N, CA, C and O atoms as a GROMACS GRO file, in nm:
protein
  556
    1MET      N    1  12.141  12.301  10.928
    1MET     CA    2  12.149  12.199  10.890
    1MET      C    3  12.059  12.161  10.858
    1MET      O    4  11.964  12.136  10.932
    2LYS      N    5  12.065  12.137  10.668
    2LYS     CA    6  11.904  12.088  10.664
    2LYS      C    7  11.873  11.924  10.687
    2LYS      O    8  11.952  11.845  10.739
    3TYR      N    9  11.720  11.888  10.631
    3TYR     CA   10  11.664  11.877  10.615
    3TYR      C   11  11.580  11.781  10.536
    3TYR      O   12  11.473  11.832  10.505
    4TRP      N   13  11.601  11.608  10.476
    4TRP     CA   14  11.570  11.628  10.284
    4TRP      C   15  11.523  11.438  10.350
    4TRP      O   16  11.540  11.365  10.448
    5LEU      N   17  11.462  11.439  10.221
    5LEU     CA   18  11.406  11.292  10.203
    5LEU      C   19  11.424  11.225  10.057
    5LEU      O   20  11.366  11.266   9.956
    6PHE      N   21  11.495  11.137  10.061
    6PHE     CA   22  11.492  11.000   9.923
    6PHE      C   23  11.451  10.952   9.950
    6PHE      O   24  11.424  10.886  10.051
    7LYS      N   25  11.420  10.976   9.819
    7LYS     CA   26  11.318  10.841   9.757
    7LYS      C   27  11.328  10.684   9.695
    7LYS      O   28  11.241  10.719   9.615
    8SER      N   29  11.344  10.597   9.672
    8SER     CA   30  11.368  10.440   9.674
    8SER      C   31  11.297  10.379   9.681
    8SER      O   32  11.230  10.348   9.780
    9GLU      N   33  11.288  10.324   9.520
    9GLU     CA   34  11.237  10.194   9.512
    9GLU      C   35  11.314  10.125   9.583
    9GLU      O   36  11.436  10.132   9.583
   10PRO      N   37  11.222  10.028   9.671
   10PRO     CA   38  11.362   9.890   9.762
   10PRO      C   39  11.341   9.782   9.662
   10PRO      O   40  11.378   9.697   9.742
   11ASP      N   41  11.316   9.720   9.567
   11ASP     CA   42  11.363   9.595   9.472
   11ASP      C   43  11.472   9.646   9.409
   11ASP      O   44  11.551   9.565   9.360
   12THR      N   45  11.505   9.824   9.392
   12THR     CA   46  11.607   9.833   9.343
   12THR      C   47  11.736   9.879   9.387
   12THR      O   48  11.840   9.832   9.344
   13TRP      N   49  11.727  10.002   9.503
   13TRP     CA   50  11.794  10.040   9.615
   13TRP      C   51  11.689  10.099   9.698
   13TRP      O   52  11.613  10.196   9.703
   14GLY      N   53  11.749   9.923   9.804
   14GLY     CA   54  11.671   9.980   9.911
   14GLY      C   55  11.775  10.027  10.009
   14GLY      O   56  11.893  10.058   9.994
   15TRP      N   57  11.669  10.023  10.149
   15TRP     CA   58  11.786  10.024  10.232
   15TRP      C   59  11.925   9.981  10.351
   15TRP      O   60  12.004  10.035  10.428
   16ALA      N   61  11.869   9.795  10.280
   16ALA     CA   62  12.004   9.697  10.279
   16ALA      C   63  12.071   9.721  10.251
   16ALA      O   64  12.174   9.722  10.319
   17ASP      N   65  12.062   9.767  10.100
   17ASP     CA   66  12.176   9.815  10.002
   17ASP      C   67  12.245   9.957  10.065
   17ASP      O   68  12.360   9.932  10.100
   18GLN      N   69  12.219  10.058  10.082
   18GLN     CA   70  12.250  10.177  10.179
   18GLN      C   71  12.350  10.109  10.266
   18GLN      O   72  12.472  10.118  10.277
   19LEU      N   73  12.274  10.051  10.312
   19LEU     CA   74  12.325   9.984  10.470
   19LEU      C   75  12.455   9.895  10.455
   19LEU      O   76  12.529   9.875  10.551
   20ALA      N   77  12.473   9.854  10.354
   20ALA     CA   78  12.630   9.803  10.241
   20ALA      C   79  12.693   9.856  10.229
   20ALA      O   80  12.804   9.803  10.224
   21LYS      N   81  12.689   9.978  10.217
   21LYS     CA   82  12.741  10.075  10.115
   21LYS      C   83  12.936  10.169  10.244
   21LYS      O   84  13.047  10.221  10.226
   22GLY      N   85  12.810  10.112  10.392
   22GLY     CA   86  12.854  10.188  10.554
   22GLY      C   87  12.984  10.329  10.483
   22GLY      O   88  12.966  10.436  10.425
   23ASP      N   89  13.060  10.284  10.509
   23ASP     CA   90  13.098  10.446  10.567
   23ASP      C   91  13.127  10.526  10.491
   23ASP      O   92  13.177  10.631  10.534
   24ALA      N   93  13.105  10.507  10.330
   24ALA     CA   94  13.169  10.527  10.218
   24ALA      C   95  13.006  10.536  10.143
   24ALA      O   96  13.002  10.428  10.083
   25GLY      N   97  12.955  10.563  10.132
   25GLY     CA   98  12.816  10.513  10.079
   25GLY      C   99  12.824  10.543   9.951
   25GLY      O  100  12.936  10.544   9.899
   26GLU      N  101  12.679  10.582   9.856
   26GLU     CA  102  12.705  10.636   9.791
   26GLU      C  103  12.622  10.724   9.698
   26GLU      O  104  12.533  10.783   9.759
   27GLU      N  105  12.629  10.756   9.528
   27GLU     CA  106  12.637  10.812   9.479
   27GLU      C  107  12.446  10.768   9.486
   27GLU      O  108  12.397  10.656   9.503
   28TRP      N  109  12.378  10.890   9.467
   28TRP     CA  110  12.237  10.941   9.508
   28TRP      C  111  12.163  10.941   9.307
   28TRP      O  112  12.074  11.020   9.278
   29HIS      N  113  12.213  10.858   9.217
   29HIS     CA  114  12.225  10.922   9.110
   29HIS      C  115  12.149  10.811   9.039
   29HIS      O  116  12.146  10.690   9.059
   30GLY      N  117  12.084  10.896   8.942
   30GLY     CA  118  11.989  10.840   8.851
   30GLY      C  119  11.869  10.964   8.817
   30GLY      O  120  11.782  10.936   8.734
   31VAL      N  121  11.868  11.080   8.873
   31VAL     CA  122  11.803  11.147   8.972
   31VAL      C  123  11.771  11.274   8.811
   31VAL      O  124  11.851  11.366   8.792
   32ARG      N  125  11.657  11.254   8.722
   32ARG     CA  126  11.630  11.297   8.578
   32ARG      C  127  11.522  11.420   8.622
   32ARG      O  128  11.433  11.436   8.538
   33ASN      N  129  11.515  11.511   8.738
   33ASN     CA  130  11.401  11.601   8.749
   33ASN      C  131  11.478  11.700   8.813
   33ASN      O  132  11.524  11.658   8.920
   34TYR      N  133  11.518  11.844   8.781
   34TYR     CA  134  11.516  11.987   8.848
   34TYR      C  135  11.510  12.009   8.958
   34TYR      O  136  11.619  12.010   9.017
   35GLN      N  137  11.405  12.032   9.026
   35GLN     CA  138  11.352  12.052   9.091
   35GLN      C  139  11.465  11.931   9.222
   35GLN      O  140  11.568  11.958   9.284
   36ALA      N  141  11.403  11.835   9.218
   36ALA     CA  142  11.473  11.756   9.302
   36ALA      C  143  11.676  11.788   9.265
   36ALA      O  144  11.711  11.864   9.354
   37ARG      N  145  11.797  11.756   9.174
   37ARG     CA  146  11.856  11.813   9.137
   37ARG      C  147  11.883  11.932   9.216
   37ARG      O  148  11.990  11.937   9.276
   38ASN      N  149  11.782  12.050   9.224
   38ASN     CA  150  11.888  12.164   9.284
   38ASN      C  151  11.871  12.173   9.384
   38ASN      O  152  11.923  12.253   9.461
   39ASN      N  153  11.742  12.036   9.423
   39ASN     CA  154  11.762  12.043   9.643
   39ASN      C  155  11.891  12.003   9.677
   39ASN      O  156  11.944  12.041   9.782
   40MET      N  157  11.971  11.896   9.561
   40MET     CA  158  12.088  11.820   9.579
   40MET      C  159  12.226  11.974   9.569
   40MET      O  160  12.339  11.970   9.618
   41ARG      N  161  12.180  12.063   9.511
   41ARG     CA  162  12.336  12.113   9.479
   41ARG      C  163  12.251  12.179   9.588
   41ARG      O  164  12.314  12.280   9.559
   42GLN      N  165  12.191  12.208   9.660
   42GLN     CA  166  12.198  12.306   9.814
   42GLN      C  167  12.253  12.196  10.012
   42GLN      O  168  12.269  12.221  10.131
   43MET      N  169  12.258  12.083   9.915
   43MET     CA  170  12.285  12.031  10.062
   43MET      C  171  12.488  12.031  10.087
   43MET      O  172  12.595  12.036  10.026
   44LYS      N  173  12.438  12.024  10.195
   44LYS     CA  174  12.589  12.070  10.265
   44LYS      C  175  12.664  11.956  10.332
   44LYS      O  176  12.628  11.946  10.449
   45LEU      N  177  12.768  11.856  10.294
   45LEU     CA  178  12.779  11.774  10.381
   45LEU      C  179  12.750  11.835  10.437
   45LEU      O  180  12.726  11.955  10.426
   46GLY      N  181  12.736  11.684  10.604
   46GLY     CA  182  12.626  11.662  10.756
   46GLY      C  183  12.501  11.642  10.771
   46GLY      O  184  12.456  11.578  10.866
   47ASP      N  185  12.407  11.711  10.651
   47ASP     CA  186  12.249  11.747  10.678
   47ASP      C  187  12.234  11.595  10.629
   47ASP      O  188  12.298  11.511  10.566
   48LEU      N  189  12.146  11.606  10.677
   48LEU     CA  190  12.048  11.414  10.699
   48LEU      C  191  11.936  11.490  10.670
   48LEU      O  192  11.895  11.606  10.676
   49GLY      N  193  11.893  11.345  10.629
   49GLY     CA  194  11.817  11.308  10.608
   49GLY      C  195  11.666  11.124  10.562
   49GLY      O  196  11.709  11.008  10.560
   50PHE      N  197  11.612  11.135  10.552
   50PHE     CA  198  11.536  11.003  10.608
   50PHE      C  199  11.524  10.945  10.442
   50PHE      O  200  11.507  11.012  10.340
   51PHE      N  201  11.530  10.876  10.450
   51PHE     CA  202  11.552  10.718  10.333
   51PHE      C  203  11.399  10.670  10.316
   51PHE      O  204  11.353  10.606  10.411
   52TYR      N  205  11.338  10.688  10.233
   52TYR     CA  206  11.188  10.581  10.210
   52TYR      C  207  11.159  10.520  10.082
   52TYR      O  208  11.184  10.556   9.967
   53HIS      N  209  11.072  10.373  10.149
   53HIS     CA  210  11.090  10.336  10.029
   53HIS      C  211  10.997  10.355   9.962
   53HIS      O  212  10.900  10.330  10.034
   54SER      N  213  10.964  10.386   9.862
   54SER     CA  214  10.889  10.428   9.790
   54SER      C  215  10.773  10.281   9.625
   54SER      O  216  10.826  10.189   9.564
   55ASN      N  217  10.661  10.317   9.618
   55ASN     CA  218  10.600  10.208   9.626
   55ASN      C  219  10.632  10.066   9.626
   55ASN      O  220  10.613  10.033   9.509
   56GLN      N  221  10.672   9.954   9.695
   56GLN     CA  222  10.653   9.853   9.822
   56GLN      C  223  10.697   9.957   9.974
   56GLN      O  224  10.788  10.019  10.029
   57GLY      N  225  10.606   9.932   9.979
   57GLY     CA  226  10.619   9.992  10.160
   57GLY      C  227  10.600  10.150  10.149
   57GLY      O  228  10.627  10.164  10.269
   58LYS      N  229  10.587  10.221  10.127
   58LYS     CA  230  10.515  10.344  10.134
   58LYS      C  231  10.618  10.395  10.281
   58LYS      O  232  10.587  10.485  10.360
   59GLU      N  233  10.682  10.351  10.285
   59GLU     CA  234  10.780  10.418  10.468
   59GLU      C  235  10.917  10.539  10.475
   59GLU      O  236  10.995  10.558  10.382
   60ILE      N  237  10.919  10.586  10.560
   60ILE     CA  238  11.067  10.600  10.555
   60ILE      C  239  11.105  10.538  10.725
   60ILE      O  240  11.067  10.552  10.841
   61VAL      N  241  11.210  10.462  10.639
   61VAL     CA  242  11.269  10.291  10.786
   61VAL      C  243  11.420  10.401  10.824
   61VAL      O  244  11.481  10.392  10.931
   62GLY      N  245  11.463  10.508  10.701
   62GLY     CA  246  11.667  10.515  10.811
   62GLY      C  247  11.618  10.586  10.781
   62GLY      O  248  11.523  10.595  10.703
   63ILE      N  249  11.705  10.694  10.872
   63ILE     CA  250  11.831  10.841  10.824
   63ILE      C  251  11.944  10.807  10.802
   63ILE      O  252  12.000  10.728  10.878
   64VAL      N  253  12.019  10.871  10.668
   64VAL     CA  254  12.106  10.874  10.560
   64VAL      C  255  12.209  10.983  10.567
   64VAL      O  256  12.132  11.078  10.586
   65GLU      N  257  12.363  11.052  10.566
   65GLU     CA  258  12.413  11.178  10.551
   65GLU      C  259  12.444  11.221  10.438
   65GLU      O  260  12.446  11.149  10.337
   66VAL      N  261  12.464  11.310  10.439
   66VAL     CA  262  12.485  11.342  10.315
   66VAL      C  263  12.660  11.373  10.333
   66VAL      O  264  12.706  11.458  10.409
   67CYS      N  265  12.768  11.254  10.218
   67CYS     CA  266  12.882  11.258  10.285
   67CYS      C  267  12.987  11.268  10.164
   67CYS      O  268  13.094  11.213  10.183
   68ALA      N  269  12.968  11.329  10.050
   68ALA     CA  270  13.013  11.415   9.873
   68ALA      C  271  12.897  11.473   9.906
   68ALA      O  272  12.795  11.417   9.946
   69LEU      N  273  12.925  11.630   9.881
   69LEU     CA  274  12.827  11.740   9.746
   69LEU      C  275  12.797  11.719   9.644
   69LEU      O  276  12.878  11.647   9.585
   70SER      N  277  12.712  11.750   9.586
   70SER     CA  278  12.709  11.815   9.459
   70SER      C  279  12.816  11.763   9.360
   70SER      O  280  12.926  11.799   9.403
   71HIS      N  281  12.830  11.688   9.240
   71HIS     CA  282  12.930  11.640   9.157
   71HIS      C  283  12.846  11.640   9.062
   71HIS      O  284  12.733  11.688   9.069
   72PRO      N  285  12.908  11.573   8.945
   72PRO     CA  286  12.804  11.561   8.810
   72PRO      C  287  12.817  11.373   8.876
   72PRO      O  288  12.894  11.320   8.956
   73ASP      N  289  12.671  11.308   8.772
   73ASP     CA  290  12.639  11.241   8.838
   73ASP      C  291  12.715  11.102   8.758
   73ASP      O  292  12.732  11.210   8.702
   74SER      N  293  12.759  11.014   8.714
   74SER     CA  294  12.810  10.945   8.740
   74SER      C  295  12.799  10.824   8.580
   74SER      O  296  12.879  10.782   8.496
   75THR      N  297  12.625  10.804   8.612
   75THR     CA  298  12.520  10.696   8.536
   75THR      C  299  12.458  10.785   8.402
   75THR      O  300  12.348  10.771   8.350
   76THR      N  301  12.593  10.906   8.353
   76THR     CA  302  12.547  11.001   8.210
   76THR      C  303  12.680  11.087   8.228
   76THR      O  304  12.766  11.107   8.315
   77THR      N  305  12.641  11.140   8.062
   77THR     CA  306  12.713  11.262   8.005
   77THR      C  307  12.687  11.352   8.007
   77THR      O  308  12.762  11.448   7.991
   78ASP      N  309  12.516  11.356   8.034
   78ASP     CA  310  12.514  11.492   7.996
   78ASP      C  311  12.507  11.570   8.181
   78ASP      O  312  12.462  11.545   8.292
   79ALA      N  313  12.581  11.664   8.111
   79ALA     CA  314  12.553  11.751   8.200
   79ALA      C  315  12.490  11.858   8.303
   79ALA      O  316  12.541  11.966   8.332
   80ARG      N  317  12.399  11.818   8.339
   80ARG     CA  318  12.282  11.898   8.334
   80ARG      C  319  12.274  11.804   8.464
   80ARG      O  320  12.194  11.841   8.550
   81TRP      N  321  12.361  11.662   8.493
   81TRP     CA  322  12.283  11.516   8.618
   81TRP      C  323  12.391  11.577   8.700
   81TRP      O  324  12.502  11.598   8.651
   82ASP      N  325  12.355  11.612   8.852
   82ASP     CA  326  12.478  11.630   8.944
   82ASP      C  327  12.337  11.532   9.054
   82ASP      O  328  12.216  11.534   9.036
   83CYS      N  329  12.408  11.462   9.154
   83CYS     CA  330  12.418  11.383   9.302
   83CYS      C  331  12.482  11.478   9.393
   83CYS      O  332  12.525  11.593   9.397
   84VAL      N  333  12.468  11.362   9.474
   84VAL     CA  334  12.536  11.375   9.623
   84VAL      C  335  12.599  11.266   9.590
   84VAL      O  336  12.603  11.228   9.473
   85ASP      N  337  12.679  11.177   9.730
   85ASP     CA  338  12.685  11.092   9.742
   85ASP      C  339  12.606  11.053   9.993
   85ASP      O  340  12.596  11.125  10.092
   86LEU      N  341  12.584  10.928   9.966
   86LEU     CA  342  12.495  10.908  10.107
   86LEU      C  343  12.559  10.798  10.181
   86LEU      O  344  12.609  10.692  10.142
   87ARG      N  345  12.547  10.840  10.277
   87ARG     CA  346  12.559  10.665  10.403
   87ARG      C  347  12.444  10.716  10.540
   87ARG      O  348  12.402  10.809  10.609
   88ALA      N  349  12.436  10.499  10.494
   88ALA     CA  350  12.375  10.494  10.607
   88ALA      C  351  12.438  10.579  10.742
   88ALA      O  352  12.547  10.635  10.755
   89VAL      N  353  12.301  10.562  10.856
   89VAL     CA  354  12.373  10.638  11.002
   89VAL      C  355  12.225  10.557  11.143
   89VAL      O  356  12.240  10.548  11.265
   90ARG      N  357  12.126  10.523  11.079
   90ARG     CA  358  12.053  10.421  11.130
   90ARG      C  359  11.951  10.389  11.088
   90ARG      O  360  11.911  10.481  11.016
   91PRO      N  361  11.858  10.281  11.092
   91PRO     CA  362  11.742  10.276  11.066
   91PRO      C  363  11.666  10.362  11.220
   91PRO      O  364  11.709  10.371  11.335
   92LEU      N  365  11.497  10.432  11.131
   92LEU     CA  366  11.424  10.434  11.268
   92LEU      C  367  11.338  10.195  11.329
   92LEU      O  368  11.301  10.080  11.307
   93ARG      N  369  11.371  10.321  11.416
   93ARG     CA  370  11.286  10.235  11.483
   93ARG      C  371  11.202  10.073  11.435
   93ARG      O  372  11.229   9.953  11.432
   94ARG      N  373  11.059  10.184  11.396
   94ARG     CA  374  10.925  10.156  11.382
   94ARG      C  375  10.898  10.228  11.209
   94ARG      O  376  10.833  10.332  11.208
   95PRO      N  377  10.920  10.204  11.146
   95PRO     CA  378  10.872  10.266  11.041
   95PRO      C  379  10.787  10.381  10.983
   95PRO      O  380  10.722  10.292  10.927
   96VAL      N  381  10.750  10.449  10.959
   96VAL     CA  382  10.682  10.549  10.933
   96VAL      C  383  10.627  10.542  10.749
   96VAL      O  384  10.686  10.562  10.643
   97THR      N  385  10.525  10.514  10.776
   97THR     CA  386  10.445  10.541  10.650
   97THR      C  387  10.348  10.645  10.620
   97THR      O  388  10.275  10.720  10.685
   98LEU      N  389  10.379  10.613  10.464
   98LEU     CA  390  10.306  10.758  10.434
   98LEU      C  391  10.151  10.766  10.490
   98LEU      O  392  10.105  10.860  10.556
   99GLU      N  393  10.077  10.643  10.446
   99GLU     CA  394   9.955  10.690  10.520
   99GLU      C  395   9.979  10.847  10.654
   99GLU      O  396   9.952  10.967  10.646
  100THR      N  397  10.048  10.750  10.775
  100THR     CA  398  10.117  10.850  10.866
  100THR      C  399  10.119  10.964  10.796
  100THR      O  400  10.020  11.036  10.778
  101CYS      N  401  10.196  10.978  10.768
  101CYS     CA  402  10.199  11.103  10.724
  101CYS      C  403   9.988  11.156  10.673
  101CYS      O  404   9.883  11.150  10.738
  102LYS      N  405  10.003  11.177  10.610
  102LYS     CA  406   9.902  11.167  10.525
  102LYS      C  407   9.812  11.223  10.624
  102LYS      O  408   9.719  11.296  10.588
  103THR      N  409   9.836  11.190  10.765
  103THR     CA  410   9.685  11.152  10.842
  103THR      C  411   9.753  11.290  10.944
  103THR      O  412   9.680  11.389  10.940
  104ASP      N  413   9.901  11.309  11.045
  104ASP     CA  414   9.919  11.390  11.128
  104ASP      C  415   9.892  11.511  11.124
  104ASP      O  416   9.911  11.587  11.029
  105GLU      N  417   9.858  11.529  11.205
  105GLU     CA  418   9.847  11.697  11.148
  105GLU      C  419   9.937  11.818  11.186
  105GLU      O  420   9.911  11.938  11.202
  106ILE      N  421  10.090  11.722  11.196
  106ILE     CA  422  10.260  11.768  11.189
  106ILE      C  423  10.251  11.754  11.016
  106ILE      O  424  10.233  11.860  10.956
  107LEU      N  425  10.256  11.691  10.975
  107LEU     CA  426  10.295  11.555  10.883
  107LEU      C  427  10.153  11.611  10.733
  107LEU      O  428  10.183  11.600  10.614
  108ARG      N  429  10.057  11.649  10.764
  108ARG     CA  430  10.012  11.652  10.593
  108ARG      C  431  10.010  11.707  10.540
  108ARG      O  432   9.935  11.705  10.443
  109GLU      N  433  10.128  11.833  10.580
  109GLU     CA  434  10.125  11.970  10.484
  109GLU      C  435  10.291  11.915  10.440
  109GLU      O  436  10.377  11.993  10.400
  110MET      N  437  10.303  11.822  10.451
  110MET     CA  438  10.420  11.810  10.424
  110MET      C  439  10.496  11.811  10.283
  110MET      O  440  10.399  11.805  10.207
  111VAL      N  441  10.590  11.814  10.214
  111VAL     CA  442  10.589  11.749  10.083
  111VAL      C  443  10.629  11.622   9.984
  111VAL      O  444  10.631  11.585   9.867
  112LEU      N  445  10.655  11.590  10.100
  112LEU     CA  446  10.602  11.369  10.109
  112LEU      C  447  10.460  11.374   9.971
  112LEU      O  448  10.450  11.357   9.850
  113VAL      N  449  10.352  11.416  10.115
  113VAL     CA  450  10.186  11.434  10.113
  113VAL      C  451  10.196  11.467  10.014
  113VAL      O  452  10.209  11.380   9.928
  114LYS      N  453  10.195  11.666   9.957
  114LYS     CA  454  10.159  11.719   9.864
  114LYS      C  455  10.196  11.712   9.746
  114LYS      O  456  10.126  11.766   9.659
  115ASN      N  457  10.325  11.638   9.709
  115ASN     CA  458  10.448  11.626   9.619
  115ASN      C  459  10.497  11.454   9.592
  115ASN      O  460  10.615  11.421   9.600
  116SER      N  461  10.420  11.386   9.571
  116SER     CA  462  10.461  11.231   9.649
  116SER      C  463  10.551  11.188   9.498
  116SER      O  464  10.625  11.090   9.506
  117ARG      N  465  10.544  11.255   9.379
  117ARG     CA  466  10.603  11.244   9.284
  117ARG      C  467  10.769  11.292   9.296
  117ARG      O  468  10.830  11.261   9.193
  118LEU      N  469  10.853  11.358   9.395
  118LEU     CA  470  10.976  11.445   9.365
  118LEU      C  471  11.038  11.346   9.458
  118LEU      O  472  11.014  11.346   9.579
  119SER      N  473  11.121  11.260   9.397
  119SER     CA  474  11.190  11.225   9.456
  119SER      C  475  11.356  11.255   9.585
  119SER      O  476  11.422  11.188   9.664
  120VAL      N  477  11.353  11.369   9.544
  120VAL     CA  478  11.446  11.429   9.638
  120VAL      C  479  11.421  11.535   9.725
  120VAL      O  480  11.467  11.642   9.685
  121GLN      N  481  11.349  11.540   9.854
  121GLN     CA  482  11.286  11.697   9.977
  121GLN      C  483  11.341  11.723  10.011
  121GLN      O  484  11.444  11.663  10.042
  122PRO      N  485  11.292  11.917  10.045
  122PRO     CA  486  11.288  11.904  10.183
  122PRO      C  487  11.218  11.897  10.316
  122PRO      O  488  11.095  11.896  10.314
  123VAL      N  489  11.275  11.894  10.416
  123VAL     CA  490  11.153  11.776  10.519
  123VAL      C  491  11.254  11.966  10.640
  123VAL      O  492  11.352  12.033  10.672
  124SER      N  493  11.149  11.946  10.642
  124SER     CA  494  11.134  12.124  10.773
  124SER      C  495  11.212  12.070  10.970
  124SER      O  496  11.258  11.958  10.995
  125GLU      N  497  11.205  12.162  11.049
  125GLU     CA  498  11.301  12.013  11.070
  125GLU      C  499  11.138  11.980  11.205
  125GLU      O  500  11.116  11.869  11.252
  126GLU      N  501  11.044  12.119  11.240
  126GLU     CA  502  10.914  12.042  11.329
  126GLU      C  503  10.928  11.817  11.206
  126GLU      O  504  10.961  11.703  11.241
  127GLU      N  505  10.885  11.872  11.092
  127GLU     CA  506  10.841  11.744  11.024
  127GLU      C  507  10.938  11.573  11.064
  127GLU      O  508  10.906  11.454  11.063
  128TRP      N  509  11.079  11.658  11.099
  128TRP     CA  510  11.186  11.581  11.127
  128TRP      C  511  11.189  11.597  11.244
  128TRP      O  512  11.280  11.526  11.284
  129ASN      N  513  11.142  11.651  11.330
  129ASN     CA  514  11.119  11.578  11.509
  129ASN      C  515  11.001  11.548  11.496
  129ASN      O  516  10.952  11.560  11.609
  130ARG      N  517  10.896  11.506  11.400
  130ARG     CA  518  10.828  11.444  11.483
  130ARG      C  519  10.792  11.256  11.391
  130ARG      O  520  10.745  11.142  11.407
  131ILE      N  521  10.868  11.365  11.282
  131ILE     CA  522  10.902  11.200  11.208
  131ILE      C  523  10.974  11.069  11.283
  131ILE      O  524  10.932  10.956  11.306
  132CYS      N  525  11.120  11.144  11.313
  132CYS     CA  526  11.178  11.087  11.465
  132CYS      C  527  11.106  11.061  11.571
  132CYS      O  528  11.182  10.985  11.630
  133ALA      N  529  10.996  11.071  11.647
  133ALA     CA  530  10.905  11.106  11.745
  133ALA      C  531  10.849  10.916  11.694
  133ALA      O  532  10.872  10.802  11.734
  134LEU      N  533  10.758  10.987  11.576
  134LEU     CA  534  10.628  10.831  11.521
  134LEU      C  535  10.767  10.737  11.514
  134LEU      O  536  10.714  10.627  11.499
  135GLY      N  537  10.905  10.712  11.515
  135GLY     CA  538  10.985  10.619  11.418
  135GLY      C  539  11.042  10.568  11.575
  135GLY      O  540  11.052  10.445  11.565
  136ASP      N  541  11.074  10.599  11.679
  136ASP     CA  542  11.069  10.529  11.791
  136ASP      C  543  11.263  10.603  11.807
  136ASP      O  544  11.353  10.522  11.832
  137LEU      N  545  11.296  10.756  11.788
  137LEU     CA  546  11.339  10.791  11.809
  137LEU      C  547  11.422  10.890  11.848
  137LEU      O  548  11.347  10.988  11.853
  138SER      N  549  11.554  10.934  11.884
  138SER     CA  550  11.492  11.103  11.988
  138SER      C  551  11.557  11.191  11.827
  138SER      O  552  11.558  11.139  11.715
  139ALA      N  553  11.580  11.262  11.844
  139ALA     CA  554  11.579  11.371  11.739
  139ALA      C  555  11.743  11.358  11.747
  139ALA      O  556  11.814  11.430  11.676
   0.00000   0.00000   0.00000
């Protein structure tokens, strides 16, 4: 299993919206960055990811699971763009802020800190476990 982080602006698509989709999940559509698209093409069913509120909040608020493999993005006719489907797994008991990630010895080198504009990014197992601990969850 691999771990990921998915960024979304909460006023466009927030954690509450993701939760409302239930087990069916929702396409993670609209991604127009080749690196982010390529990350989604690597994903396997059951891979887990953090749900990150960008712009407003700037914090990791929940865990999602890949529930459909990479497929054409339904929001465009351009065949270059794919997406995966995600379903909400659980919220973090305590959100983990970008500021916390920047100052934490384990997290300060993660992609979220070094390349904050990338909307779909990998997370190492060590980073995953640390964020789960900071978020008051067991990994």
